[in-house]
N, C-alpha and C positions, 0 to 999 in steps of 0.2 A: 752502549748499555741499553737494555730495554727500559721503557718508561711505563709506569703503572698509573693510568689515569684515575683509577678508582680509589687510590689512597696515597698518602704521602709517606715516603721512607725517610725517616729522620735519624739523626745520630742516636737518639735515645732508643729508637726501635732496633737499629742495627746492633747496639751494644748488648742489651739484655736478652734479646730474642735471637736474631739471626746469628750473631757471633757465637752465642752459646751453642746453637745447633751445628754451625760450621766446625767448631773445634771439638765438640764432644761426640757428635753422631758417628763419625767413622770408627772411633774406638768402641762405642757401644754396639754398633752394628756388628763388629767382629766378634763381640761377646754375646750377641743376642741368642744364638743357638744354644750356648752353654746355659744361659740363665733360664731358657725355656725348657731345659731338661732333655734336649734332643741329643741323640748319640752321634749324629753327623749330618751330612748334606743329603738331599733327596736323591732317589734313583739308585744309589749304591752300585750301579754298573761300573766296571772298570772303564776308564775314559783316558784317552790320550793326553788330556790336559790335567790329569790328576796330580802329577808331581810338579813342583815349582821349576824343576830343571828341565822339563820336557822340551825337546826341540830337535830339529834335524835339518838336512840339506836344503839349500835354496831350490825352489820350484818343485821339491819333492818332500816338503816339510810337513810334519804334524807337530804343532808346537803350541804352547800357551801364548796368549796375548796379554800383555800387561800395559795398557795405555799409560802414557806418562802421567796423567792425572791421578792414577791409582798408586803411584810410587810415593806414598806420603812421607816416607822416611827421608826422601831426598828433597822435599819441598819445604819452604818456609810456611809459617802460619798464613801470611798474606797470599802466597801462591795457592794454598789449600782453600782459602776463602774464595778466590777467583774461580778456581776449578769447580768447587762445590756449587757456587752460585750459577755458573754457566750450565752445569749439568742439570740443574733443576728448572732452568728457564722453560723448557718445553712443557713441563708439568704445570708451571704457573700459568702459562697461556691457555693450556687445555682445561684447567680447573676453574678459571675465573668465571663467575656467573653461573656455575653449575651447582646443583643441589645434592648434598650428601646427607643421607639418613644414617645416624650413628647410634647404635643400641648397646647398652651395657647393663649388667645386672646390679642389683642393690649392693652387692658385695664390693663393688668398685668404690662406692661411697663409704661403706662401713669400714673398709680396710685402709682408708685414707689415700687411696690411689687417685681419686678424682682431682685432687689439687694439681698433680702432675699433668693429668689429662687436660685441665683447663689451659695450660701453657700451649699445648698442641692445638687446641681449639681456637685459641686467640690468634695464633699464627695463621691458621686456615682462614679465619674470618678476615684478617688483615689482607690476605691475598685474594679476597673477593669470592670465597666459597660461601654458598648459602647453606647454613647448617640447621638440621632438625635433629634434636636429641631425644631419644626414647630411653627412659630409665626403668629398671625393674625394682621390685621391692620384696622379693622372697625372704631374704634373711631378716629384714626388719619386721615382716609380718610374723615370722617364726618366733622372734624374740618376744613380741607382744602376746602371742598365744601362750607361750611358756609362762609368761608372767601371770596369766590367768589359769595356769595349770591345765592347759589344753594342748592337744597335739594336732598339727596340721595333717590333713588327709589328702592323698593324691591318687590319681588314676591315669596311668599312661603319661605321666609327666605333668598333668594338669591338676591344679588345686581344686578340691571340692570345697566350694566357698559357702559355708553356712552363715547364719546371721553374725555369729561371733567373729568369724574369719573376715567377713566383709567389713565389719567395724574396724578391725585391725588394719585391713588393707587401706581404708580411707585415711586413717590416722597416719599410717606409715608413709603413704604417698604424699600427704600434705607436708609432713616434716621433711621428707626427702626433697621435695620441690624447693622449700625454703633454703635448705643447705646447699643445693646445687646453684640456686640463684645467687646466694651469698658468695660462693666460690667464684662464680663468673663475674661478680661485681668488683673483685679485688683489682687494685691498680697501684701497688706500692712502687715508689721510685727504685730503680736499680733491679727490679725483678722482671721476669719474662712477661708479666702482666702490666708493666708500666705503660701508661698511655692508652690502655685498652678502654674501649667505650662500648661494651657489649650490652645491648638491651635484650632482655629475655621476655618472650611472649608465651603465655599459656592460656588455655581456655577449653571450652567444650567442643573441641574439633572432631570428636569421635562419637559416632552413633553406633550403639552395640545392640546385640540381641542375645538371648540366653542360649547356651549350648544345649541344655535340656538333658535328656537321658541318653547316655552312651554305654553300650554293653551292659545294660541293666542298671547302671549307676547314675543316680540323679546328681548333677553337678550344681544344682541350686543357683547361687548367684554368680557362678562362673559364666562368662559370656565370650562372644567372638565379635570381631569387627563386622559391622554391617555397612558402614559408609564413613569415608573420611571427607571432611569439608576442605577439599583441596584449594578451592578459591580463597577461602579465608586464610589458610596457611600461606599461600602464595603472596597474598597481600602483605602479610607480616614480613616475609622474606624480601619482598621488593622494597620494603621500608628499612632494610638492613637490620632487621631484628633476628635474633636466634630463637627458634621455636622449640619449646620444651614440652614433651608429651609424657604423661603418666599412664600407667597400665590400668586405667579406668575408663569406662565408656558409659554412655547414657542413652536411655530409650526415649522415644517420643512420649511415653507415659510417665516419665520422671524417675524410672528405676535406675539404679546404679549397678554396674556389673564389673567384676574383677576380670581383667583380661590378661592374656599371655603377652609378655614383652615381645616375643618374636612375631606374633600375629600383628600386633600394633605396628612394629617396625616395617615388616614386609608390605602390609596393606598401605601404609603411608608412602613408602617408596614407590609403589605402583601407581597410586593416585596422583603423586606429584611428578611422575615420569622422571624420577631421580636418576642422576648419573651413577651414583653408587649407593649401595646398602652395605653397611659395615657392622658386623657383630664382634664385640670384644668378649672373648670366652676365657675359660680357665685353662684350656689346652692350646697348643701351638697352632692348631689348624687340623685339616684332614690328613690322616696318615695312611700309608699303604700297608701291605701285608707284613713287610719287614720293619715297620715302625718308622719308615722314612716320611718326611713331610712332603705332601703332594702340593706343589706350589700353584699349579694351574689345572682346572677341571672344566670341561664343557658341561652343559646341562645334562647331556646324555650320559657322560661318564659319571657324573654325580648321582644320577638316578640308578645307574648300574651298581655303584658302590653301596647305596642305601639298600638296594634289593638283596645284596649278598651279605650284608652285615646284620647281626641280631642284637647289637648293643643299643637297645632302644632307650636306655637311660643316660647315654653319653651326651656330651655337649654337641657332638657332631650330629647326632640324630635329633637333637632339639632344634638346632639352627639351620642345618643344611637343607631340609625340605623347604623351609621358608625362603632361603636364598635361591633355591631352584625355582620356586613359584614366582619370585620377583623377576628373575631373569626371563622366565617364560612370558611375562606380561609387560615387557618394555624396559625394565631396569637394565642398563648396559652392563653393569658389573656388580658382583657381590663379593665381599671379603669376609673371611673368618680368620681372626687373628687372636693371639694371646693378649689378654689385658694385663699380663704381668711383665712384659718386656718394656724396659725404659724406652720412651719415644717410639714405641712400636707402631703407633698410628702413622707417624710421619715416615718411618722407614718403609712401611707398606705402600704408602702413597707416592713417595718421591724417589724410590729406587725401582729399577726394573726387576730386580730379584725379589724384593719384598721379604717379609718375615712370616707370612701366613699363607692361606689358600685363597686364590681368586677363582671365582666361578663366572663363566661367560657363556652366552648363548652359542657361540661358535669358537673354534680353535683360534688362539692368538699367535700360534707358532706355525710358520710356513716354511717349507723347504722348496725352493724354486730355482729356476734358471736365473743367473745373474744378468742384469741389464746395465747399459752404459751409465745410468744414473746411480748405480751401486758402487762405482769406482771409489768415491770418497770414503764410503763405509768400509770397503775392503782394505783400502790403504790404512785406515785407522787401526784395523786389526793386525796388519802385517808389519807396519813401519816400526813399532817398538822392537820386534824381533830382528828386523834388519839393523836397527841401531845397536843391538847387542851382539851382532855378528852371527846370530842363529840362522838367519836367512840372508842370502845374497840379494842385494837391492834389485828390484824389478824396474821401478820408475813408472810414472803415470803413462808414458807413451806405450811402453810394452804392455802394461795392464790393459790399456784401451784396445790394443790389437788382439789380446788374448782373452778378453772378458767373456767371449762365447764359450770358453772351455770351463768356466767357473759355475758353480752353484752356490747359493747362499742360504743360510738359515736365518730367518727373520722372526724376532720375538717382539710382538706389540710394536711394529714399525721400526724396531732397532735391529741392525745387522749384528748378530752374535756369533756367527761362524761362517766359514767358507771352505771350499775345497775345489780342486780342479782335476780334470782328466786329460792327459796328453796321450793320444793314441799313436801307436806305431803299427799301422795295419799290415805292412809287409811281413812283419814278424809276429803278427797277431798278439801283440802285447800292448799294455797300457800303463801309464805312469800315474799313480795317485800323488798329487802335488798340493802343496800349500794348504794342508788341513789345519785350520786354526780355529780355536774357540775362545770367545771372550771369557776372562777369568770369573765373572759373576755367574757363568753358566756351566762351570766345570762340574764333573761328577753327576751330571743329570742325563747322560746318554747322548749329548749333542754330537760328540765326536763319532759315536757309533752310528748315528743316523746319517751323518754326512758320508762316512765310509760305505755304508750299505747302499746308499743311492749311487755313489760312484761305481760300486761293483755292478749294480743293475745297469747302469749306462754302458759299462764295458761289455757286459754280456749281450746287450742289444746291438752292439757294434761287432758282434761275433769275435771278440777278443778272447783268448784262451788263458791268459795269465795277467796278473796285475802286480806291478812292482813298486817299491817305495824305497827311498834312501833316507836314513835317519842316523843321527848321532847319539840320541838319548832315549828314543821311544821304542826300542826294539822289543821290549817285553810286552808292551801294549799290543803291538802288531802280532807277535807270536801267539798271544792269547786269543787272537781272532783269526787264526788259520794261516798266517804268514810263516815262511821258513827262510832262514838265512842261506844265501847262496854267494858264490863268488862274483867278482866284478865281470868276469868273462861271460856271464850269462845275461848281462844287460844287452838290450838292442844295440846294434853296431853304432848308430848315431849317438846314443846316450853314453855308450862306453868310451867313445872318443873324447867326451866332455867331462869325464869323471875327474874329480879333484882329489888327488892322492894325499894332499896336505890335510884335508879335512877327515879323510879316512872314514867316510860314512859307511854304515852297515847297509848292505843290499838285502832286501827281503822280498820274497815272491810268494804270491798266492795263486793256486790253480783255480780257475773259474769253471 
């Protein structure tokens, strides 16, 4: 078991916090998409791994992979705990000592959701993550303006802050800070906050300047970040304090400016060279043209999406430009996730699939030639299918000999798919084999990408047809240009090895 020098894991901590997440998160994760109001998984392309029963012949298979740790109905609670704890170990090592800037609107506090968020923040702090929180105050300001029979005024998403609005912003931010600090100070026995010792630091870390006149509109006391006192914030983080920032900034002349939450968060993340910038939104994340959730975007893809969209008042247009700006200036990753998913923050951080949209400077998914060091990952994909009889066992020795025929799909350093090409040059044919996709990455086009690359390799080798044997995935292949043929059309060597007991369907595609 890994040891954690920065903190002590006690029975008290395991009970209310870790045990809670181990037993509850898998169920909540399965329901997260439903609660977020999504119609389905991203991509919507037909995929060979779409149906739970998908699978086919050994060495020519296109099948789902269900690692043993994901078969939760067959495991005891203790087994699930061990499986879960081992699965998050790489994240724990990667996140310890890193800085996360987490931004959320004032509605998270107003709706009572911040109390649940404190449980997640407590766990992150216990795991050695350095936290900077940035809160908004828009709904609280609106309430106070309405009490004065005033209406808030906005221009392109920014508040026009007159004297009355500034006074309301000061009062709302002060009250919010107290409420947030109070929630973070809880430590009732038997609760996820038991044993927590979170110290909160706030201060005049933000120097601001007025926005001035935009498009002929005077924004008065609305400002933008001029400078973040990164050294002062880093000192608090090194002292194991959580830093809380309000959407207010100060000028060298003593003026106070009302700032945009997203500007404060992005500027702070850049100044601190943060590992992550996380926005909690009302929506599930960035969606595509068909409403599907886009789980990963590069900076370039995000910029293209913003240029094509005209929904300037949406959450995406509010936060995505600042996420892009942060990634362009040194922040490794930005996340846009729903603030309405139970434990959504942890699910986004501690699972490869996540529940929102992650923005990165460069692609995190790579399709490449398999290497000898990939054998362990390939075995983890195919062994569950071998155990169920969907694939004939290959064995490590055979895989080592044939690894050069494989390509792998790697997502954020995790092997999530594989496929192989076995050429029969004398008959100018090739066999598409062992097309397998990790279950967390189904329905996102992974199988399609692997198949397309295999087809490209076959064409480069001057092969004229590609064949596959399958017992359950014939419809997927037919939708992609394959046609069923008889066993007699297989290459002679393959035909002599055909297993008539399995009665696999033979499909061929002309290249």
